[in-house]
GUKE-332413 format. One record per residue (C-alpha): x, y, z; residue in one letter. Coordinates in steps of 0.1 Angstrom, whole numbers, padded with zeros to 4 digits, always signed. Layout:
BEGIN
XYZa;...
end
This chain:
BEGIN
+0167+0078-0007m;+0187+0070-0039y;+0169+0080-0071p;+0165+0053-0097h;+0182+0061-0130t;+0154+0048-0152d;+0130+0074-0138h;+0118+0104-0158q;+0116+0130-0131r;+0092+0152-0151d;+0066+0124-0150k;+0041+0115-0122p;+0054+0089-0098i;+0023+0069-0107l;+0001+0075-0138d;-0028+0051-0143v;-0049+0055-0175r;-0082+0038-0184n;-0074+0007-0164l;-0098-0022-0166s;-0095-0058-0151v;-0120-0086-0155r;-0123-0118-0135y;-0146-0146-0147n;-0165-0122-0170g;-0170-0096-0142r;-0154-0062-0139n;-0130-0060-0110a;-0118-0025-0122l;-0134-0004-0149e;-0118+0025-0167d;-0097+0038-0137i;-0076+0069-0144t;-0056+0089-0118f;-0020+0101-0111h;+0000+0106-0079l;+0026+0131-0069h;+0060+0123-0053v;+0057+0120-0015g;+0019+0119-0015e;+0000+0098+0010r;-0032+0084-0004v;-0059+0063+0013a;-0078+0039-0009v;-0113+0031+0005v;-0143+0012-0006g;-0164-0019+0002p;-0150-0054+0002n;-0146-0066-0034g;-0144-0031-0047a;-0110-0038-0065g;-0085-0023-0040k;-0063-0053-0039s;-0066-0058-0076t;-0055-0022-0082l;-0024-0026-0060f;-0014-0059-0078k;-0017-0042-0112v;+0004-0012-0101v;+0030-0036-0086a;+0032-0054-0120g;+0021-0088-0106v;-0012-0087-0124l;-0018-0077-0160l;-0048-0055-0169p;-0073-0063-0196n;-0071-0027-0208a;-0054+0006-0200g;-0019+0012-0188e;+0002+0019-0157v;+0034+0040-0157n;+0057+0046-0128v;+0079+0077-0135s;+0073+0073-0172g;+0077+0035-0177s;+0059+0002-0170r;+0059-0013-0135p;+0079-0044-0144l;+0109-0023-0153s;+0111-0009-0118h;+0125-0022-0085s;+0112+0008-0067c;+0077-0005-0060i;+0071-0022-0027a;+0039-0042-0024y;+0027-0052+0011v;-0001-0077+0009p;-0028-0083+0035q;-0013-0102+0065r;-0038-0130+0060t;-0021-0138+0027q;+0014-0143+0043v;+0027-0177+0055d;+0039-0166+0089w;+0053-0201+0096n;+0078-0199+0068f;+0112-0204+0085p;+0128-0170+0081v;+0136-0143+0107n;+0130-0105+0105v;+0165-0097+0091s;+0160-0123+0063d;+0127-0107+0053v;+0142-0072+0053v;+0171-0084+0032m;+0146-0097+0006m;+0141-0061-0002g;+0177-0061-0017r;+0170-0091-0040s;+0165-0071-0072a;+0199-0054-0066k;+0217-0087-0058l;+0206-0107-0089g;+0198-0144-0089p;+0232-0156-0076l;+0243-0125-0058g;+0254-0124-0021w;+0247-0094+0001p;+0276-0070+0004k;+0285-0046+0032k;+0263-0019+0019r;+0233-0043+0016d;+0236-0052+0053w;+0241-0015+0062e;+0208-0007+0045l;+0191-0035+0063v;+0204-0024+0096r;+0194+0012+0090h;+0159+0001+0079a;+0155-0019+0111l;+0166+0010+0132e;+0141+0033+0114t;+0112+0010+0123v;+0126+0001+0158e;+0130-0036+0152l;+0168-0040+0156v;+0164-0060+0188r;+0140-0084+0170l;+0161-0089+0139s;+0167-0126+0146k;+0132-0133+0158r;+0111-0158+0137q;+0084-0138+0119i;+0055-0158+0134s;+0066-0145+0169e;+0060-0109+0160l;+0028-0090+0169s;+0007-0076+0140g;+0021-0042+0144g;+0057-0055+0143q;+0049-0076+0112q;+0038-0044+0094q;+0069-0026+0106r;+0090-0054+0092m;+0074-0050+0058f;+0081-0012+0059i;+0117-0020+0067a;+0119-0043+0037r;+0106-0015+0015a;+0132+0009+0030l;+0160-0016+0023a;+0146-0019-0012q;+0149+0018-0016e;+0113+0019-0026a;+0098+0051-0039e;+0063+0039-0042l;+0048+0017-0014m;+0014-0001-0017l;+0000-0013+0016m;-0031-0035+0015d;-0051-0032+0048e;-0020-0027+0070p;-0040-0013+0099l;-0067-0040+0100t;-0067-0060+0133g;-0042-0038+0150l;-0048-0021+0184d;-0049+0017+0185t;-0012+0022+0197p;+0000-0001+0169s;-0020+0018+0143q;-0008+0051+0155e;+0028+0038+0155g;+0024+0028+0118l;+0009+0061+0109l;+0039+0078+0125d;+0062+0057+0103l;+0043+0070+0073l;+0056+0104+0083d;+0091+0091+0081t;+0084+0077+0046l;+0071+0111+0035r;+0103+0128+0047a;+0121+0104+0024q;+0098+0113-0006n;+0083+0078-0006v;+0048+0079-0021t;+0023+0057-0002v;-0010+0042-0011m;-0028+0025+0018v;-0060+0005+0015a;-0082+0010+0046t;-0117+0006+0059h;-0115+0034+0084d;-0129+0065+0068l;-0123+0088+0098e;-0087+0077+0100q;-0083+0082+0062a;-0096+0117+0066a;-0072+0126+0094r;-0040+0111+0082h;-0039+0112+0044f;-0035+0139+0018d;-0061+0125-0006r;-0087+0098-0006i;-0096+0074-0035m;-0131+0062-0032l;-0134+0030-0052l;-0161+0006-0061n;-0149-0011-0094h;-0150+0024-0108r;-0134+0055-0094l;-0162+0072-0075v;-0142+0101-0063a;-0105+0111-0058f;-0094+0142-0040g;-0089+0158-0006e;-0110+0143+0023p;-0136+0170+0025d;-0141+0167-0013e;-0146+0130-0013v;-0162+0120+0020l;-0197+0135+0015h;-0229+0116+0016t;-0236+0114-0022d;-0202+0099-0029n;-0204+0075+0000l;-0239+0063-0009m;-0227+0057-0045q;-0198+0035-0032a;-0214+0018-0002y;-0252+0020-0007g;-0270+0011+0025g;-0240+0000+0045r;-0235+0034+0061l;-0242+0049+0095r;-0235+0084+0108p;-0209+0090+0135v;-0218+0116+0162d;-0238+0136+0137g;-0206+0144+0117q;-0204+0145+0079n;-0179+0117+0079i;-0196+0083+0080l;-0183+0049+0092n;-0191+0018+0072v;-0209-0013+0084d;-0187-0035+0062d;-0169-0066+0073c;-0132-0063+0066c;-0120-0097+0080d;-0124-0118+0049e;-0103-0095+0026g;-0109-0091-0011e;-0097-0125-0022h;-0095-0124-0060a;-0107-0089-0062h;
end
């Protein structure tokens, strides 16, 4: 991983302070404050419409907040090419006529400029990224022909080609079978080894507890943020989810009766 020269290494990789976003007179996010450490893996959980997608879009610099600020290694998101945002798969036009290699090369676009052409090093980075996610044999495959797990691997490859240091993944595990989910979680270990900081929005609380360093429990406001055993207790979960909870095998961790197919739409 090549460090970005505009980063202040004494600053958090992500520092969010008093962030608020309003849609149509309603609060999507209200007074959110937190920071992340380099290489950390954070699960963002909460009910549909809680503001998870909105948070990711603001951090990525594609949506402006009404109040507060976001800093990535000491400066605003729009000044960085190190942030990779992976939207929900339902928001992607999978019939767009590009192949896997084309999409991964899009990760190099900020380095190429508006009229730049890929050079040898760009193609080398694309090839290495495809090798890392085990998609080299599918590099010329049209993206609609990929499975859900392969589509997510392609986006991780794009982030690797981009030399991303902060990756935001919005519901990447939703709709995938168990082997595909486990394969993606293994890839997150690869990203950690490269000091990539990862935020993943998910509805699976048990999976969040097993695979992530810290959990952010969100419902427009920051309900709790910390290690899984600090966050996933009944009081916090009731505050975030209300009556949409059911116990699992008598354990303290609770699963959520909350539809996750429709996504968050504008929130």
